[in-house]
Backbone as CSV, one residue per row, in Angstrom:
resi,resn,N_x,N_y,N_z,CA_x,CA_y,CA_z,C_x,C_y,C_z
1,MET,23.490,-9.412,-5.196,22.731,-8.767,-6.266,22.008,-9.830,-7.093
2,LEU,20.747,-9.575,-7.415,19.990,-10.495,-8.243,20.594,-10.570,-9.647
3,HIS,20.415,-11.736,-10.281,20.934,-11.897,-11.639,20.308,-10.871,-12.576
4,SER,19.018,-10.607,-12.410,18.359,-9.635,-13.280,18.893,-8.221,-13.048
5,ASP,19.309,-7.914,-11.805,19.926,-6.611,-11.535,21.268,-6.494,-12.263
6,GLN,22.055,-7.558,-12.190,23.357,-7.556,-12.870,23.178,-7.410,-14.376
7,LEU,22.192,-8.151,-14.915,21.953,-8.077,-16.349,21.448,-6.695,-16.745
8,SER,20.580,-6.105,-15.925,20.094,-4.750,-16.203,21.245,-3.755,-16.237
9,ALA,22.174,-3.891,-15.289,23.332,-2.998,-15.260,24.198,-3.178,-16.499
10,THR,24.356,-4.433,-16.934,25.135,-4.711,-18.147,24.471,-4.091,-19.367
11,ILE,23.156,-4.263,-19.471,22.411,-3.689,-20.598,22.504,-2.165,-20.570
12,ALA,22.409,-1.592,-19.360,22.508,-0.136,-19.237,23.861,0.355,-19.721
13,GLY,24.923,-0.350,-19.341,26.252,0.041,-19.788,26.397,-0.038,-21.293
14,ARG,25.763,-1.054,-21.896,25.863,-1.250,-23.338,25.042,-0.223,-24.124
15,THR,23.942,0.265,-23.519,23.046,1.172,-24.252,23.264,2.635,-23.885
16,ARG,24.224,2.883,-22.981,24.444,4.260,-22.542,25.038,5.088,-23.671
17,THR,24.453,6.263,-23.922,24.933,7.151,-24.979,25.427,8.486,-24.430
18,GLY,25.200,8.720,-23.165,25.628,9.965,-22.520,25.493,9.830,-21.025
19,ASN,25.709,10.934,-20.290,25.672,10.895,-18.835,24.325,10.394,-18.311
20,ARG,23.233,10.849,-18.884,21.891,10.460,-18.458,21.054,9.948,-19.624
21,GLN,21.686,9.561,-20.686,20.962,9.150,-21.883,21.280,7.703,-22.239
22,PHE,20.242,7.006,-22.708,20.378,5.599,-23.080,19.580,5.359,-24.356
23,SER,20.046,4.417,-25.142,19.295,4.026,-26.338,18.342,2.893,-25.987
24,PRO,17.279,2.688,-26.782,16.311,1.618,-26.486,16.972,0.242,-26.512
25,ILE,16.472,-0.665,-25.681,17.049,-2.008,-25.627,16.476,-2.860,-26.757
26,THR,17.217,-3.871,-27.162,16.809,-4.747,-28.257,15.840,-5.823,-27.756
27,SER,15.216,-6.511,-28.689,14.318,-7.610,-28.318,15.092,-8.746,-27.667
28,GLY,16.351,-8.962,-28.094,17.178,-10.005,-27.487,17.489,-9.696,-26.038
29,ASP,17.870,-8.449,-25.762,18.126,-8.047,-24.380,16.854,-8.135,-23.545
30,ALA,15.736,-7.743,-24.118,14.466,-7.778,-23.396,14.095,-9.210,-23.016
31,SER,14.266,-10.145,-23.940,13.930,-11.544,-23.668,14.844,-12.131,-22.601
32,ALA,16.142,-11.845,-22.703,17.088,-12.357,-21.709,16.788,-11.779,-20.330
33,LEU,16.453,-10.507,-20.289,16.149,-9.873,-19.008,14.868,-10.448,-18.409
34,GLN,13.882,-10.688,-19.239,12.625,-11.250,-18.737,12.824,-12.624,-18.121
35,ARG,13.648,-13.448,-18.746,13.934,-14.775,-18.187,14.622,-14.651,-16.826
36,ALA,15.573,-13.733,-16.731,16.274,-13.529,-15.459,15.321,-12.977,-14.401
37,GLN,14.439,-12.082,-14.790,13.466,-11.526,-13.847,12.549,-12.608,-13.292
38,ASN,12.063,-13.482,-14.163,11.170,-14.550,-13.708,11.882,-15.485,-12.737
39,SER,13.123,-15.833,-13.059,13.896,-16.702,-12.176,14.112,-16.054,-10.813
40,ASP,14.458,-14.776,-10.802,14.664,-14.069,-9.539,13.363,-13.923,-8.761
41,ALA,12.252,-13.756,-9.471,10.954,-13.639,-8.792,10.643,-14.907,-8.017
42,PHE,10.960,-16.073,-8.583,10.720,-17.341,-7.885,11.572,-17.422,-6.614
43,SER,12.825,-16.975,-6.717,13.708,-16.991,-5.544,13.203,-16.037,-4.465
44,LEU,12.784,-14.851,-4.857,12.264,-13.882,-3.894,10.961,-14.351,-3.269
45,ALA,10.181,-15.123,-4.023,8.935,-15.662,-3.476,9.228,-16.584,-2.295
46,HIS,10.290,-17.369,-2.398,10.676,-18.223,-1.267,11.161,-17.370,-0.106
47,SER,11.963,-16.339,-0.391,12.461,-15.456,0.665,11.318,-14.753,1.381
48,SER,10.312,-14.352,0.624,9.158,-13.678,1.226,8.427,-14.590,2.194
49,LEU,8.161,-15.827,1.771,7.450,-16.759,2.638,8.311,-17.168,3.833
50,ALA,9.597,-17.395,3.602,10.497,-17.752,4.700,10.550,-16.638,5.743
51,SER,10.602,-15.395,5.297,10.613,-14.264,6.231,9.310,-14.198,7.012
52,PHE,8.207,-14.501,6.334,6.913,-14.506,7.020,6.880,-15.577,8.099
53,PHE,7.388,-16.764,7.785,7.408,-17.842,8.772,8.281,-17.475,9.976
54,GLU,9.448,-16.903,9.705,10.343,-16.528,10.802,9.707,-15.453,11.682
55,ALA,9.028,-14.496,11.068,8.344,-13.454,11.840,7.242,-14.055,12.700
56,THR,6.504,-14.997,12.125,5.406,-15.624,12.863,5.933,-16.425,14.050
57,LEU,7.039,-17.114,13.851,7.670,-17.814,14.976,8.046,-16.811,16.060
58,GLY,8.557,-15.645,15.659,8.912,-14.612,16.624,7.717,-14.155,17.442
59,VAL,6.577,-13.952,16.790,5.371,-13.541,17.514,4.974,-14.618,18.518
60,SER,5.055,-15.882,18.097,4.645,-16.976,18.985,5.542,-17.090,20.205
61,ARG,6.753,-16.507,20.134,7.711,-16.600,21.244,8.040,-15.229,21.846
62,ASP,7.140,-14.280,21.632,7.258,-12.940,22.220,8.500,-12.186,21.772
63,ARG,8.976,-12.474,20.564,10.094,-11.708,19.988,9.496,-10.743,18.957
64,HIS,8.831,-9.710,19.467,7.994,-8.877,18.612,8.779,-7.886,17.758
65,THR,9.867,-7.356,18.297,10.578,-6.307,17.566,11.094,-6.813,16.222
66,TRP,11.814,-7.940,16.243,12.343,-8.453,14.986,11.250,-9.085,14.130
67,ALA,10.134,-9.481,14.748,8.999,-9.966,13.953,8.477,-8.855,13.047
68,ILE,8.413,-7.634,13.570,7.964,-6.499,12.758,8.892,-6.311,11.564
69,VAL,10.192,-6.365,11.817,11.169,-6.180,10.743,11.032,-7.284,9.693
70,LYS,10.853,-8.518,10.140,10.762,-9.638,9.195,9.456,-9.627,8.408
71,TYR,8.355,-9.201,9.035,7.115,-9.053,8.274,7.271,-7.971,7.205
72,TYR,7.976,-6.909,7.573,8.256,-5.854,6.592,9.035,-6.423,5.411
73,TYR,10.087,-7.202,5.697,10.886,-7.760,4.611,10.096,-8.786,3.799
74,SER,9.209,-9.490,4.440,8.341,-10.405,3.706,7.538,-9.642,2.660
75,ALA,6.987,-8.492,3.064,6.232,-7.656,2.123,7.138,-7.082,1.037
76,TYR,8.326,-6.643,1.435,9.265,-6.068,0.466,9.664,-7.085,-0.598
77,TYR,10.007,-8.309,-0.172,10.389,-9.340,-1.135,9.218,-9.687,-2.053
78,ALA,8.012,-9.727,-1.504,6.841,-10.023,-2.330,6.621,-8.933,-3.370
79,CYS,6.775,-7.677,-2.965,6.610,-6.571,-3.912,7.664,-6.613,-5.002
80,ARG,8.907,-6.889,-4.633,9.976,-6.993,-5.633,9.684,-8.123,-6.613
81,ALA,9.231,-9.263,-6.092,8.927,-10.392,-6.960,7.784,-10.051,-7.914
82,LEU,6.748,-9.417,-7.412,5.620,-9.042,-8.254,6.043,-8.043,-9.327
83,MET,6.938,-7.122,-8.968,7.456,-6.171,-9.944,8.236,-6.890,-11.047
84,LEU,9.057,-7.856,-10.647,9.842,-8.593,-11.634,8.937,-9.379,-12.573
85,LEU,7.868,-9.959,-12.035,6.928,-10.687,-12.891,6.236,-9.750,-13.871
86,ARG,6.136,-8.479,-13.504,5.595,-7.467,-14.415,6.669,-6.899,-15.342
87,GLY,7.914,-7.395,-15.173,8.979,-6.986,-16.090,9.710,-5.725,-15.694
88,VAL,9.659,-5.329,-14.420,10.302,-4.091,-13.978,11.459,-4.418,-13.047
89,SER,12.658,-3.979,-13.417,13.851,-4.146,-12.589,14.266,-2.811,-11.992
90,ILE,14.724,-2.862,-10.761,15.330,-1.709,-10.097,16.763,-2.098,-9.757
91,PHE,17.714,-1.308,-10.175,19.116,-1.667,-10.002,19.949,-0.411,-9.831
92,TYR,21.227,-0.604,-9.553,22.124,0.525,-9.306,23.272,0.524,-10.300
93,LEU,23.643,1.711,-10.704,24.901,1.958,-11.400,25.704,2.861,-10.476
94,GLY,26.752,2.306,-9.861,27.425,3.041,-8.807,26.481,3.192,-7.633
95,ARG,26.221,4.416,-7.218,25.303,4.676,-6.114,23.954,5.206,-6.571
96,SER,23.748,5.242,-7.867,22.518,5.836,-8.408,21.531,4.756,-8.816
97,PRO,20.264,4.883,-8.413,19.254,3.894,-8.775,18.681,4.147,-10.175
98,PHE,18.380,3.050,-10.869,17.777,3.101,-12.199,16.689,2.032,-12.273
99,SER,15.847,2.167,-13.269,14.848,1.131,-13.534,14.855,0.798,-15.018
100,LEU,14.412,-0.426,-15.328,14.355,-0.875,-16.716,13.245,-1.897,-16.859
101,SER,12.452,-1.730,-17.892,11.376,-2.669,-18.203,11.857,-3.629,-19.278
102,SER,11.507,-4.907,-19.132,11.989,-5.929,-20.078,11.075,-6.039,-21.296
103,HIS,10.978,-4.939,-22.010,10.217,-4.891,-23.258,11.094,-4.248,-24.329
104,ALA,11.098,-4.809,-25.497,11.906,-4.254,-26.586,11.555,-2.791,-26.803
105,GLY,12.576,-1.961,-26.897,12.362,-0.535,-27.076,12.340,0.258,-25.788
106,SER,12.350,-0.429,-24.635,12.383,0.276,-23.357,13.722,0.976,-23.173
107,ILE,13.723,2.019,-22.358,14.922,2.798,-22.102,15.195,2.814,-20.606
108,VAL,16.461,2.701,-20.238,16.863,2.787,-18.841,16.488,4.162,-18.290
109,ASN,15.862,4.184,-17.116,15.429,5.434,-16.499,16.186,5.699,-15.210
110,ARG,16.634,6.930,-15.035,17.268,7.348,-13.786,16.176,7.562,-12.743
111,GLU,16.389,7.051,-11.532,15.391,7.150,-10.474,16.008,7.842,-9.257
112,GLY,15.173,8.058,-8.241,15.636,8.649,-6.992,15.194,7.811,-5.813
113,GLY,15.789,8.055,-4.648,15.410,7.330,-3.442,16.229,6.069,-3.263
114,ASN,16.039,5.421,-2.093,16.731,4.153,-1.861,15.948,2.998,-2.469
115,SER,16.532,1.808,-2.463,15.934,0.681,-3.184,14.575,0.290,-2.612
116,HIS,14.399,0.398,-1.291,13.125,0.002,-0.689,12.026,1.011,-1.028
117,THR,12.322,2.288,-0.828,11.337,3.324,-1.146,10.971,3.285,-2.620
118,LEU,11.962,3.100,-3.468,11.721,3.056,-4.908,10.910,1.826,-5.295
119,THR,11.193,0.688,-4.672,10.415,-0.523,-4.952,8.952,-0.307,-4.611
120,PHE,8.675,0.251,-3.436,7.287,0.487,-3.040,6.628,1.532,-3.942
121,GLU,7.388,2.538,-4.344,6.847,3.566,-5.235,6.467,2.961,-6.588
122,LYS,7.371,2.175,-7.153,7.097,1.549,-8.446,5.972,0.522,-8.335
123,PHE,5.949,-0.217,-7.230,4.873,-1.174,-7.014,3.533,-0.453,-6.970
124,SER,3.475,0.672,-6.271,2.227,1.434,-6.169,1.777,1.959,-7.522
125,GLN,2.732,2.250,-8.399,2.386,2.693,-9.757,1.873,1.529,-10.595
126,GLN,2.572,0.405,-10.544,2.204,-0.749,-11.353,0.877,-1.361,-10.922
127,PHE,0.584,-1.309,-9.622,-0.606,-1.963,-9.086,-1.584,-0.948,-8.498
128,SER,-1.607,0.237,-9.064,-2.411,1.336,-8.508,-3.894,1.001,-8.401
129,ALA,-4.402,0.178,-9.304,-5.826,-0.161,-9.294,-6.126,-1.455,-8.553
130,ASP,-5.097,-2.072,-7.973,-5.293,-3.360,-7.303,-5.939,-3.167,-5.932
131,PRO,-6.860,-4.045,-5.542,-7.489,-3.938,-4.211,-6.505,-3.958,-3.050
132,ILE,-5.313,-4.538,-3.242,-4.336,-4.613,-2.165,-3.849,-3.226,-1.751
133,LEU,-4.070,-2.214,-2.605,-3.682,-0.835,-2.303,-4.897,0.074,-2.147
134,SER,-6.061,-0.508,-1.989,-7.309,0.260,-2.058,-7.654,1.019,-0.782
135,GLN,-7.033,0.662,0.354,-7.363,1.315,1.610,-6.094,1.678,2.370
136,GLU,-6.254,2.590,3.326,-5.137,2.956,4.183,-5.122,2.072,5.424
137,ILE,-3.983,2.065,6.095,-3.843,1.422,7.400,-3.386,2.490,8.379
138,GLY,-4.173,2.739,9.398,-3.798,3.751,10.382,-3.559,5.118,9.778
139,GLY,-4.298,5.471,8.730,-4.176,6.783,8.107,-3.054,6.917,7.104
140,LEU,-2.378,5.815,6.786,-1.265,5.846,5.824,-1.499,4.838,4.710
141,PRO,-0.942,5.073,3.512,-0.925,4.013,2.508,-0.285,2.765,3.110
142,PRO,-0.789,1.580,2.789,-0.355,0.376,3.502,1.144,0.115,3.492
143,LEU,1.814,0.351,2.364,3.255,0.110,2.321,4.017,1.131,3.166
144,ASP,3.508,2.365,3.208,4.115,3.379,4.074,3.933,3.011,5.545
145,TRP,2.773,2.447,5.870,2.501,2.033,7.251,3.473,0.930,7.670
146,LEU,3.689,-0.032,6.789,4.647,-1.092,7.092,6.048,-0.522,7.292
147,GLU,6.433,0.384,6.402,7.778,0.950,6.480,7.947,1.785,7.746
148,GLU,6.911,2.532,8.134,6.998,3.345,9.350,7.193,2.456,10.581
149,ASN,6.445,1.362,10.658,6.567,0.472,11.801,7.902,-0.263,11.802
150,ARG,8.388,-0.599,10.625,9.722,-1.208,10.541,10.782,-0.235,11.028
151,ASN,10.686,1.036,10.635,11.668,2.030,11.068,11.618,2.244,12.577
152,LEU,10.409,2.233,13.136,10.276,2.362,14.586,10.960,1.191,15.295
153,ALA,10.732,-0.012,14.767,11.313,-1.208,15.389,12.828,-1.251,15.218
154,SER,13.315,-0.884,14.038,14.742,-1.012,13.734,15.588,0.090,14.348
155,TYR,15.065,1.311,14.344,15.924,2.449,14.653,15.526,3.245,15.893
156,LYS,14.278,3.106,16.344,13.822,3.980,17.427,13.457,3.241,18.703
157,ALA,13.359,1.916,18.635,13.020,1.135,19.829,14.301,0.837,20.599
158,ALA,14.668,1.731,21.489,15.913,1.572,22.245,15.619,1.781,23.730
159,PRO,15.769,0.755,24.569,16.059,-0.631,24.164,14.816,-1.323,23.640
160,PHE,15.000,-2.511,23.032,13.856,-3.298,22.577,12.926,-3.562,23.760
161,LEU,11.634,-3.570,23.462,10.641,-3.771,24.514,10.340,-5.246,24.777
162,ASP,10.870,-6.150,23.967,10.613,-7.582,24.160,11.061,-8.005,25.557
163,PRO,10.320,-8.922,26.206,9.167,-9.670,25.693,7.812,-9.018,25.955
164,ALA,7.806,-7.739,26.347,6.532,-7.051,26.506,5.786,-7.076,25.177
165,PRO,4.487,-7.309,25.174,3.743,-7.437,23.922,3.676,-6.132,23.146
166,SER,3.714,-6.239,21.845,3.521,-5.085,20.973,2.035,-4.935,20.677
167,ALA,1.570,-3.696,20.634,0.163,-3.444,20.327,-0.221,-3.995,18.959
168,LEU,0.769,-4.131,18.069,0.491,-4.652,16.723,0.065,-6.110,16.747
169,PHE,0.408,-6.825,17.839,0.137,-8.258,17.899,-0.795,-8.660,19.038
170,ASN,-1.352,-7.693,19.756,-2.178,-8.014,20.918,-3.308,-8.972,20.581
171,LYS,-4.040,-8.684,19.517,-5.203,-9.515,19.185,-4.812,-10.849,18.539
172,PRO,-3.975,-10.859,17.491,-3.653,-12.156,16.875,-2.832,-13.080,17.753
173,ALA,-1.980,-12.527,18.629,-1.095,-13.375,19.428,-1.869,-14.288,20.368
174,ALA,-3.044,-13.850,20.818,-3.822,-14.643,21.767,-4.261,-15.974,21.168
175,LYS,-4.631,-15.958,19.900,-5.033,-17.170,19.185,-4.382,-17.140,17.807
176,LEU,-3.056,-17.241,17.794,-2.293,-17.015,16.568,-2.643,-18.021,15.483
177,ARG,-2.749,-19.286,15.840,-3.065,-20.304,14.839,-4.416,-20.034,14.180
178,ASN,-5.416,-19.690,14.979,-6.737,-19.391,14.437,-6.712,-18.157,13.544
179,HIS,-5.948,-17.167,13.954,-5.876,-15.949,13.147,-5.144,-16.197,11.828
180,LEU,-4.104,-17.004,11.841,-3.421,-17.323,10.584,-4.373,-17.982,9.597
181,SER,-5.185,-18.891,10.085,-6.178,-19.542,9.224,-7.142,-18.519,8.654
182,ALA,-7.570,-17.588,9.504,-8.517,-16.571,9.055,-7.877,-15.634,8.034
183,TYR,-6.633,-15.216,8.288,-5.952,-14.306,7.362,-5.779,-14.943,5.982
184,LEU,-5.519,-16.235,5.951,-5.290,-16.923,4.678,-6.542,-16.985,3.827
185,THR,-7.692,-17.015,4.453,-8.937,-17.250,3.705,-9.897,-16.072,3.706
186,CYS,-9.582,-15.012,4.477,-10.548,-13.926,4.640,-10.585,-13.008,3.430
187,ASP,-11.681,-12.290,3.335,-11.815,-11.208,2.370,-10.869,-10.073,2.757
188,LEU,-10.399,-9.326,1.760,-9.465,-8.231,2.021,-9.972,-7.252,3.068
189,SER,-11.260,-6.984,3.061,-11.806,-5.932,3.915,-11.888,-6.308,5.385
190,LEU,-11.725,-7.579,5.715,-11.983,-8.016,7.083,-10.833,-7.698,8.042
191,TYR,-9.613,-8.137,7.728,-8.473,-7.959,8.630,-7.322,-7.161,8.030
192,VAL,-7.214,-7.180,6.730,-5.973,-6.759,6.081,-5.625,-5.299,6.332
193,PHE,-6.619,-4.440,6.403,-6.367,-3.013,6.615,-6.677,-2.566,8.043
194,ASP,-6.867,-3.502,8.923,-7.120,-3.229,10.337,-5.783,-3.207,11.077
195,PRO,-5.375,-2.065,11.651,-4.064,-1.985,12.307,-3.847,-3.015,13.405
196,ASP,-4.918,-3.553,13.971,-4.769,-4.594,14.983,-4.306,-5.922,14.387
197,HIS,-4.419,-6.059,13.062,-4.094,-7.324,12.402,-3.153,-7.159,11.203
198,SER,-2.990,-5.926,10.708,-2.326,-5.692,9.425,-0.879,-6.157,9.363
199,MET,-0.160,-6.085,10.493,1.264,-6.425,10.447,1.484,-7.867,10.006
200,ILE,0.518,-8.730,10.295,0.603,-10.111,9.826,-0.225,-10.303,8.561
201,ALA,-1.453,-9.787,8.564,-2.401,-10.069,7.485,-1.982,-9.428,6.162
202,TYR,-1.384,-8.221,6.204,-1.054,-7.549,4.940,0.078,-8.245,4.186
203,PRO,1.218,-8.540,4.826,2.250,-9.288,4.091,1.733,-10.633,3.574
204,LEU,0.873,-11.288,4.355,0.348,-12.580,3.916,-0.520,-12.433,2.673
205,LYS,-1.304,-11.367,2.593,-2.124,-11.158,1.395,-1.252,-10.828,0.186
206,LEU,-0.116,-10.148,0.404,0.821,-9.924,-0.696,1.399,-11.244,-1.192
207,ILE,1.703,-12.151,-0.257,2.221,-13.469,-0.634,1.164,-14.241,-1.419
208,ILE,-0.087,-14.139,-1.007,-1.167,-14.822,-1.727,-1.304,-14.252,-3.131
209,LYS,-1.198,-12.935,-3.257,-1.252,-12.313,-4.585,-0.086,-12.787,-5.447
210,LEU,1.099,-12.830,-4.850,2.271,-13.324,-5.563,2.073,-14.781,-5.965
211,ASN,1.550,-15.582,-5.073,1.271,-16.986,-5.365,0.385,-17.120,-6.593
212,ASP,-0.661,-16.314,-6.661,-1.603,-16.400,-7.783,-0.939,-16.024,-9.105
213,GLU,-0.032,-15.038,-9.068,0.656,-14.648,-10.302,1.732,-15.665,-10.683
214,LEU,2.390,-16.258,-9.695,3.404,-17.270,-9.987,2.811,-18.463,-10.723
215,ARG,1.599,-18.822,-10.383,0.959,-19.984,-11.011,0.809,-19.793,-12.513
216,GLN,0.805,-18.556,-12.988,0.678,-18.289,-14.418,2.014,-18.406,-15.142
217,PHE,3.112,-18.442,-14.383,4.441,-18.420,-14.990,5.175,-19.745,-14.899
218,ARG,4.776,-20.608,-13.966,5.605,-21.783,-13.689,4.743,-22.993,-13.385
219,LEU,5.095,-24.121,-14.013,4.361,-25.353,-13.783,4.868,-26.078,-12.541
220,THR,6.180,-26.098,-12.350,6.737,-26.749,-11.165,6.622,-25.818,-9.968
221,LYS,6.372,-26.384,-8.791,6.170,-25.582,-7.597,7.492,-25.139,-6.987
222,ILE,7.430,-24.074,-6.210,8.593,-23.595,-5.480,8.745,-24.448,-4.234
223,GLN,9.869,-25.122,-4.113,10.087,-25.998,-2.973,10.450,-25.169,-1.745
224,VAL,9.601,-25.227,-0.735,9.873,-24.523,0.516,10.838,-25.369,1.334
225,THR,11.944,-24.773,1.751,12.921,-25.503,2.560,12.236,-26.074,3.792
226,ASN,12.412,-27.380,4.015,11.700,-28.062,5.091,11.988,-27.463,6.462
227,HIS,13.132,-26.829,6.572,13.497,-26.166,7.823,12.400,-25.208,8.281
228,TYR,11.846,-24.451,7.345,10.845,-23.457,7.700,9.516,-24.110,8.082
229,VAL,9.165,-25.177,7.410,7.929,-25.882,7.735,8.016,-26.471,9.138
230,LYS,9.133,-27.126,9.457,9.313,-27.709,10.786,9.374,-26.628,11.856
231,MET,10.012,-25.529,11.529,10.161,-24.429,12.482,8.800,-23.898,12.913
232,LEU,7.935,-23.658,11.943,6.610,-23.138,12.282,5.739,-24.219,12.907
233,GLY,5.945,-25.454,12.474,5.204,-26.555,13.075,5.552,-26.746,14.535
234,SER,6.808,-26.458,14.904,7.226,-26.619,16.297,6.502,-25.655,17.217
235,ALA,6.022,-24.553,16.667,5.271,-23.578,17.456,3.768,-23.748,17.268
236,ASN,3.383,-24.850,16.595,1.967,-25.148,16.340,1.294,-24.028,15.543
237,CYS,2.042,-23.456,14.605,1.509,-22.353,13.801,1.477,-22.665,12.305
238,PHE,1.836,-23.897,11.939,1.744,-24.253,10.524,0.362,-24.857,10.279
239,VAL,-0.530,-24.066,9.707,-1.922,-24.486,9.551,-2.127,-25.115,8.170
240,PRO,-3.109,-26.024,8.026,-3.345,-26.682,6.729,-3.638,-25.704,5.604
241,GLU,-4.167,-24.540,5.954,-4.534,-23.568,4.919,-3.334,-23.028,4.150
242,PHE,-2.124,-23.133,4.713,-0.944,-22.701,3.958,-0.837,-23.492,2.656
243,ALA,-0.853,-24.800,2.754,-0.715,-25.638,1.559,-1.926,-25.515,0.642
244,LYS,-3.105,-25.346,1.212,-4.322,-25.256,0.409,-4.415,-23.946,-0.353
245,THR,-3.894,-22.880,0.247,-4.008,-21.539,-0.361,-2.801,-21.211,-1.221
246,LEU,-1.607,-21.512,-0.737,-0.376,-21.155,-1.455,0.032,-22.315,-2.367
247,THR,-0.719,-22.487,-3.428,-0.566,-23.672,-4.282,0.612,-23.588,-5.236
248,ALA,1.293,-22.438,-5.280,2.510,-22.332,-6.092,3.724,-22.858,-5.332
249,TYR,3.529,-23.207,-4.057,4.612,-23.692,-3.210,4.415,-25.187,-2.903
250,ASP,5.522,-25.871,-2.696,5.501,-27.277,-2.287,6.045,-27.350,-0.875
251,PHE,5.204,-27.791,0.065,5.586,-27.837,1.468,6.013,-29.232,1.919
252,ASP,6.024,-30.197,1.022,6.375,-31.581,1.395,7.893,-31.805,1.334
C-alpha cells in the first residue's frame, strides 16, 4: 500500500462521523497528505517507466502476451501518479473504495468499482479536457481500450499465442527502435490513437505527460535503476530520445 493510501485511511478514520459520513479534513492533514502523494507519485513514475521497458523487451523477443499486460500497467501507474500530483488519492477502508483530495476542507468520498476502474474513471474526470483523452482507439475511450486488451491477454488468451505475433505489434515490431524514436517525438495525432501503434505509443505518451508534470514538482531527477537501461540496451531498443525527452528521469 502506498504511504499516501495509508495516510488517507488514517485521516478517514479520524474524520469519520457515521457509517458514510465524514467531517472536512484540516489544513494540517491536507499538507501532510499532499507531501505523501508527491512522494508516491515519484515512485510510481519509476514503476511506470520500468514496466514500459519490460514490455518493450517482451515485444523485441516475441513475448507479446505479457507485453500487453505490462504496457497496461505502465499506463495505470502513470495515471495513478498523475492523479496523486493533482492531489487525488484512491484508497480502501476494508473492502470499500474511497477517494480524498488533499485540500483543506475536502471530505472523504465513498466510491464504487475496483481500484483500476476507479483510477481510470477519476483520471478521465480530472483530465477530461486533456488531448491525451481527445480521441478513441478502436471505437473505445483509450483507457478502456487498454483495459480491454489487457483483459483479453490476462484472462482469455488460453493458451498464450506466443511466439506468434500479436496484431497489436505487427507494424512497430518490424522496426521497433525506429518506432520508439517516432513515438517519443511525434504529435499526438500521428500514432497514439492508431490501434496498430497505440499499445506502445499511448502508455509512452502518458509517461511523457507525467514527465512534464513531475518537472514542476521536483528539482532532483528520478534515478532509473540501471538494470532497466541495460536490459533495453541489450535488445538495441534504448534510443537516445528517451533521455532527451524524459528529462525528469536520470538514466546515467
